[in-house]
C-alpha positions as CSV (number, residue, x, y, z in Angstrom):
1,M,-5.4,4.7,15.7
2,V,-8.0,7.4,14.9
3,L,-7.0,10.8,13.6
4,R,-9.6,13.4,13.0
5,G,-12.3,10.7,12.9
6,I,-10.4,8.6,10.3
7,Q,-9.2,5.1,11.1
8,V,-5.5,4.7,10.3
9,E,-3.3,1.6,10.8
10,R,0.5,1.8,10.5
11,Q,2.7,-1.1,9.6
12,R,-0.3,-3.4,9.2
13,K,0.7,-7.1,8.8
14,Q,-0.7,-8.6,5.6
15,P,-0.6,-12.4,5.7
16,I,-0.2,-14.5,2.6
17,H,-2.7,-17.3,1.9
18,Y,-1.5,-20.0,-0.6
19,K,-2.9,-23.5,-1.1
20,G,-4.3,-23.7,2.4
21,L,-1.1,-22.3,4.0
22,E,-1.0,-18.9,5.8
23,I,2.2,-17.0,6.3
24,D,1.3,-14.5,9.1
25,E,3.8,-11.8,8.4
26,G,4.3,-12.0,4.6
27,Y,4.1,-8.3,4.1
28,R,3.6,-5.0,6.0
29,I,1.5,-2.3,4.6
30,D,3.0,1.1,5.5
31,V,-0.4,2.9,6.1
32,L,-3.9,1.6,5.7
33,V,-6.7,4.2,5.8
34,E,-10.2,3.2,6.7
35,G,-9.4,-0.4,5.7
36,K,-9.7,0.7,2.1
37,V,-6.8,2.8,0.9
38,I,-3.1,1.8,1.0
39,L,-0.3,4.4,1.3
40,E,3.1,3.0,0.3
41,L,5.8,5.5,1.5
42,K,9.2,5.8,-0.3
43,V,12.3,7.9,-0.2
44,V,13.9,7.1,-3.5
45,D,15.4,8.9,-6.5
46,H,12.5,7.8,-8.8
47,L,9.5,5.6,-8.4
48,N,10.1,2.4,-10.5
49,N,8.0,-0.4,-11.8
50,I,9.0,-2.6,-8.8
51,H,7.4,0.0,-6.5
52,I,4.2,-0.2,-8.5
53,A,4.3,-4.0,-8.5
54,Q,4.8,-4.0,-4.7
55,L,1.7,-1.8,-4.2
56,L,-0.4,-3.9,-6.6
57,T,0.6,-7.0,-4.6
58,Y,-0.6,-5.3,-1.4
59,L,-3.8,-4.3,-3.1
60,K,-4.5,-7.8,-4.3
61,L,-3.7,-9.5,-1.0
62,S,-5.7,-7.0,1.1
63,G,-8.7,-6.8,-1.2
64,C,-8.3,-3.0,-1.5
65,T,-8.7,-1.3,-4.8
66,L,-7.0,2.1,-4.3
67,G,-3.4,2.8,-3.3
68,Y,-1.0,5.7,-3.5
69,L,2.8,5.6,-3.9
70,I,4.3,8.6,-2.2
71,N,7.9,9.5,-2.7
72,F,9.2,12.1,-0.3
73,N,12.5,12.5,-2.1
74,V,11.2,15.3,-4.5
75,K,11.2,19.1,-4.4
76,L,7.4,19.3,-4.6
77,L,5.4,16.6,-2.9
78,K,2.8,16.6,-5.6
79,D,5.5,15.4,-8.1
80,G,6.1,12.3,-5.9
81,I,2.5,11.0,-5.7
82,K,1.3,8.2,-7.9
83,R,-2.3,6.8,-7.7
84,I,-2.7,3.1,-8.4
85,V,-6.1,1.5,-8.9
86,N,-6.4,-2.3,-8.8
87,E,-9.4,-3.8,-10.6
88,Y,-8.3,-7.3,-9.9
89,E,-11.1,-9.7,-9.1
90,E,-10.9,-13.4,-8.4
């Protein structure tokens, strides 16, 4: 889908490759913007380390380097946004 000239994919399937095996629907990325930025959307009391680990896993598997955790269960949306940069290289 293209919104305002920006390519956006919702619920993108992210396969897992391991020792020659491929699991087609290992994970689903909430939103992928321009094939480069992952948005992981949450509605939780607090963002925890498990949420960061989940986003880092998506970044590693997809080859993307930038992601945002966005928690909508806050009074001010700016308080619910966490930027994650993955500098992982194989």
